[in-house]
N, C-alpha and C positions, 0 to 999 in steps of 0.2 A: 783534774785536780792539780796536776803538775803545772799546766798553763796558768791556772788561777794563782797558784803559789808564786810563780815567777813574776807575774804582773803585780801581785800584791806587794812583793818586796820593793818594787819600784815606786808604786803610788803611796806607800806608807810614809815616804819622805815628805809628802805634801799633806800629811794627816788625813788621807783619804783611804777608804776601804775599796774593795774591788767594785762593789755595786755603785758606790758614789762615782768612781772613775768612769764606769761604763755609761752612767746617766749623763755625766758632764760631757763625755765624748759625743754621745748622740745629740745632745742639745747644741753643742758647738758646731756640729756638722749640719744641723737643720735649724737655723735660727727661726724663731717664732713658731715652733712646733707646739701643738697643744698637748696637754697632759695625757689625754686619752690615747692620742696617736703615739706618744712616747711610750706609754705602757705596752701598747701592741708591738711596736718595733723592738723594744728591749725585752719583750716576753716576761714582764714583771706585772703583777696584779696592780690595779689602780690605787689601792690603799697604800701599798708599799712604795709605789712611785711617788705618791703625794708626800709620804714621809721623807723619802730621799731628796725630793725637790726642796722640802722645808729645810733639811739639813744643809744642802748646798746653798740655799738662799741665806741662811744664817751665817755661813762661812764667807759670804760675799762673792760667791762664784757664779751664781745664777740669779736672774731676776724674772719676776712675773710681770707681764704687761696685759692690760685689759684688751680684749678683742672688741674692736669697734662694732662688729656685727652681732655679737652674742655676749651679753654681760656675764653669762654663766661660765664662759670659757676663758681660761688664762693662757696666754701665749708665753712660752719660755724662751729665754735668751741667755747665753753666757755673758757675764759682765766682762769688762776689759781684764780684770784680775783672773776670771775663769778662763778666758782665751789665753792669757799668758801661761797659766798652769798647764793647759793643754799643749801649747807650743813647747814648753820646757820638758814636760814629761812624756808626751807622745812619742818622740823619737827614741827615748830610752826604753819604752815598752816594746817598740818594734825591734830594737836591737836585742832585747832579751828574748823575744820570740824567735828571732833569727838564730841566736845562740842555741836555743833549745833544739832547733832543727839542723844545727851545724853537723850533726853526726850523719846526715844524709848528703849524698851528692846532689848537684843541681837537678839532675834528671829524676832522682828518687824523690826529692822534695816536691817537684812539680806533680809527679804521679801521686804522692801521698796527699797533697792538698786537693787535687782533683777528686780522688776517691773519698776523702773526708767530706768534701762539699756534697757529693752524691749521697753519702750516708745521712748527713744532716737533712738534706732536702727530702729524702725518702721517709724520714721520721719527724718531719716538721710538726705534726700534731702533738708530739710530746714536749715541745718547747713552749707551748702556750701556757699562760698562767693557769694554774690549777690542774693542768693535764696530768692524769694518772693519780691524782691525789683524792679525787672525789668520784663516786660512782655516778655515771650519767643518769639523768632523770628521764624516766620513760614517760611517754604521753599519759599513761594511766596515773602516774605519780604527780604529774605537774598540777599546780594549783589552778583552780578554775578562775579565769580572769573575766568572766562575763558579768 
C-alpha cells in the first residue's frame, strides 16, 4: 500500500491513477501487445484491462491497431503522447521508489529486493486475476460441455 501511494502521488500529476499508469508502462515496454497478453502480464482481469485501455485511448495515450492475422485481436501501442508521459513520469516513479528504500543500506536493499522477489515468485498464484476471490470449480460442478 505504501508503494502504491508513493507512485500514485507522482502519476496523479498526469491525471492518471495507479492502474492506468501500470497499463501504460506495460504497453510502452511491449509495443503491439494484445489485450489478453496484457491482462495476463499485468495480472488484471480482461474486463478491467479493456476498461483501462478505453480510458487511456480516450486520453490519447494508447491506440489500438488491427492485427493483420486475426481481426478479433487488437494490438496496443503507446501514442507519441503516451511515450512522452512515460519518459517524463517514469524517472520520477523510480526516484520515489529509491527514496522509499533509502532507509536501507545498499547491501540491505539488495537483500530485501532479492527476498521480496522470492516471496512474490513463491506466491505467484495469488496475483492472477480472480485468485483468492472465487472458489475453484470442481470437476463435479463444472458445466457439461458435450
